[in-house]
N, C-alpha and C positions, 0 to 999 in steps of 0.2 A: 814186511810185505803187508800191504793193506788193500782191501777190496773197495767197495763203494764207500764213500764218505758219508757217515750218518752221525756226526758229532763224536761222542766218546765211545764208539764201538770198539770191541776188542780187535787186536791185530796179531800177526804172527811175527815173532822175533826169530831171525835166522842167524846162526853162528856157523862159520865154516872154518875148519882147521886147515891151514894152508898146506901142511906137510902130508897128512893122511887123506885129505879131502872129505873127512867125516863131517856131516851136517848135524847140528842140534837145532831143532825147531821147537818153539813153545808159544802157545797162545797166551798173550798177556792182556791185562785189563784195558789198555789203551795206548795211544801214541804220546806218552808223557814221560818225563824224566823219572817220576816216582815209580811208574810201572816197570820201566827198564831197570832201574836200580834195585827194585824189589826182586826182580827175576835173578839178577846176579847175586844178591844177598842170599836168597833161598838156595841157589845152586851151590854156593860156597858152603853153606851150612849143611846141606845134604852130603856133599862130597868130603867135607873136612877141609880145613884151610890149607894144609900141606899138599894134599892131592890137587886141590883147585889151582894153586899157584904152580905146581909142577906141570899140569896139563895146559893151563892157560897162562903162559909166560907173559904174553902181551895181548892187548886188544887193539885192533885197528878199526876205526869207525869212520863213517861219513860225518858230515857236519850238521845233520839235522838236529833240531833243538832237543829232541828226546834223548840224545846221547851226550848232551852238554855237561852233564855232571857225573860221567863215568869214573872220574878220578876219585869220587867218594867211595866207590866199591871195588876199585882195582888200582894197584900201584903203578902199572906200566900201560898207559893208554896213549895211543897215537891217533891223530885225526888226518884223514886223507885231505889233500888240498881240494878246494872247491872246484867242481867241474873236472875232476881227474879220476874217473871211475877205474882206470887201469891200476891205480894204487890199491884197489881192493878187488882185483881181477877175479880171484876164485869165488868170492861171494857174489859178484855181479853175474857171473856165468850161472851159478846155481839159482839165482833169483829169477831167471828167465822163464 
């Protein structure tokens, strides 16, 4: 989720668990692959690898460039087809 575009301003990363509908939001440094990957790396370190993969079995993302390298920080990443927001319906509803 991003507000006004002012270069490299921070943004809010939103994760939604499809089963429980629990949201995790975090302010990250910018809309970059580095900032997104750093968030997931830090989350995995804080939770511990076993708990991280038990809770986050898969990640489904849209095709924005900041998510293009998620496979570097998670083993099971799926990308929604372009122009198919229904493939990430829970997240789309929560971002409104």
